[in-house]
N, C-alpha and C positions, 0 to 999 in steps of 0.2 A: 625319839632319836631323829636328828636331821640327816637326810640322805641326799647326796648330790651326784648320784651315779652318772646321769647323762652328761652334765657339765664336767664332772670329774674325768670321765673316760676321754672326752674330747680334749680337755685341758692337758691330760697326760700325754696323749698322742702328739699334740702340738709342742709341748715342752720337751719331749724326747727328740723331736726333730731339731729343735733349737740346740739341745745339748750335743747331738751328733755333729752339727755344724761347728759348734764351739770347739769340740774335740779335734775335728779336722783342721781347724785354724789355729790350734795350740793356744786356745784362750782359757783353758781350765787349769787351775793349780794342780800339778801332777800328783802331789801326795794325797789329795782328797778324792781322786778318781775312784779308788776301790770302795770308799764309803758311798759315793754317789751311786755306783753300780748296785750296791747292796740295797740302798733305800729304794731305787727305782725298780728293783726286781720284786719288791713287795706289792701285792695287788691293791692295797689301800693307800698308797703314798706315792708322791713323785716330787722331785726337787725342781724348783723354779730358778734359783740362783745360789751361788756359793762363793765363799772365799775361805782359804785355809788359815787365815791370820797372817799378819805381816808386820815388819819393821819398815819404817820409811823416814826419809828426810824430805821436808816439804817447804817450799817458799810460798808464802801467802801475803797478799796485800794487807790483810788483817785476819785474825784468827776466825775461822768459820767460813771464810769466803772460798768454798771449794771450786766454784766455777772458774775463778781467775787464778787459781793456785797452780804451782808448777812442781812436779815430782823431780827432785834432784837425785833420788835413789829410792828403790823399793825392792824389798826382799821378802819372800814367803818362807824364810828359814832363819837360822842363826846367822849372825854377821861378824865380820872381823872389824876391829877398830879402824884399820886402814881403809876399808870400804866406806865407813861413815865419814872419815876425814876427807876422803876424796869427794864425796857428795857435798859435804859442808863447804869445801873449797870452791864449789860452783855458785855459791850464794852471792847475789849482787844487789838485790833490792827487796823491799817488803820485810816481813817477819820470817825468821828461820825457825822451824820446829822439828823436833825429833819425836816420832810418834810410834806407838805400838797399838795394834788393833787385834783383838781376839778373833777367832773364826766366827763366821756368820753363815748360816744356811737358812733358806726359806723352803719349807716343805709343805706341799698341799696334802691334805688328808681327805679321805672319802666321807667320813662322818665325824660328828663332834666327839663321839666316843673314841674314834681312832686318833683324833687330835690330842685328846687328853692323855691317852696311853703314851703317845710320843713325848708329850710335854713332861709327864712324870718320869719317863726313862731318862730324858736328857738332864733334867734338874738333878736327878739322883746320881748322875755321872759327873756333876760339877759344872754344868752349863746353867749357872744360877740366874742369868738374865733372860732365859728362854721364856717365851710367852706365846699366846695365841694372838697373832697380829691382825688377822682379818676374819670376820664371820659374816658372810653375806649369802644370798641365794645362789651366787655364782662360785664362791670359793671359800674354803676353810684353809687358812695359812698359819703354820706354826713357824715362828722365828727361833732358831737355835743360836744362842749367844752365850759367851762365857764372860768372866769378870776382868780378865787381864786387859790392862790399858795403861798407856803412858802418854802424856802430852807435856813435852818439855821444851820451853823456849830456849833457843841457843844464841840468838842474835837478831839484829835488825839493820836494814840498809847497808849490808856489807860488813857490818861490825860484829865480831864474835864476842859474846859476853862471857864465855867459859874457856877454860884451858883444856889441853889434851888429856890431862889426868881425870878431869871431871867427865869428859866424853867417854873415857875408858870405863869409868864406874857405871854410867848409865847404860852402856852397851852390855856390860856384864848382867845388869838387872834385866834388861830387855831380853837377852838370850835365855835367862832363867825363866822368864814368862813364856817365851816361845816353847821351850822344852815342856813346860807345864801344859800349855794348851794343845800341843801336838800329842801329848800323852792322852789327854781327854778325847781327842779325835780318834785315836787308835782304840781306846776303850769303847767308844760309841760304835766304831766299825765292828768290833767283836760282839757287841751286845744287840745291835739293831735288829738282827733276824729274830730275836725273841718276840718282837711285836706280832709276828705271824702265828705265834704259838699261844699268845694270851687269849 
């Protein structure tokens, strides 16, 4: 069994300081805070980063160029068609994309056994893309990820390729995905304390 106690305890203390600062600056998705608190209350785990999942409209020079991309709208909840149309209306150049991203959490574990327990729990709750992201002498990191995702091109260089009816359809699909992954997050919040009992 790999044991990382010294590095783990130091890492947890540092991560909790960073989380407190992020909470004070309102930089943490509100609906994921109870889950983060429950994970961080466990002696063998701590969170290093998190996102509760989102819908966004993004303008990119080309797909995949995150550095030079511009958020035209971003929501960590279900959206109205009007909100998306307003964001789409800001499009001027590059490619226009409608995106859905599932929740993602990075959780450090004290031992490999702890990491595997967390991985098995999350996969069982529907976070099928979860994996052990890093195994080193310094850190064991579990990435918790779900399968919900959409990458829909809407236009380019100020030209819209789709009509309002199409946007309404993809918004309905996106909101269904949000409901699905928010439900998974809630189940994880309810089940996470079992890790201290196993």
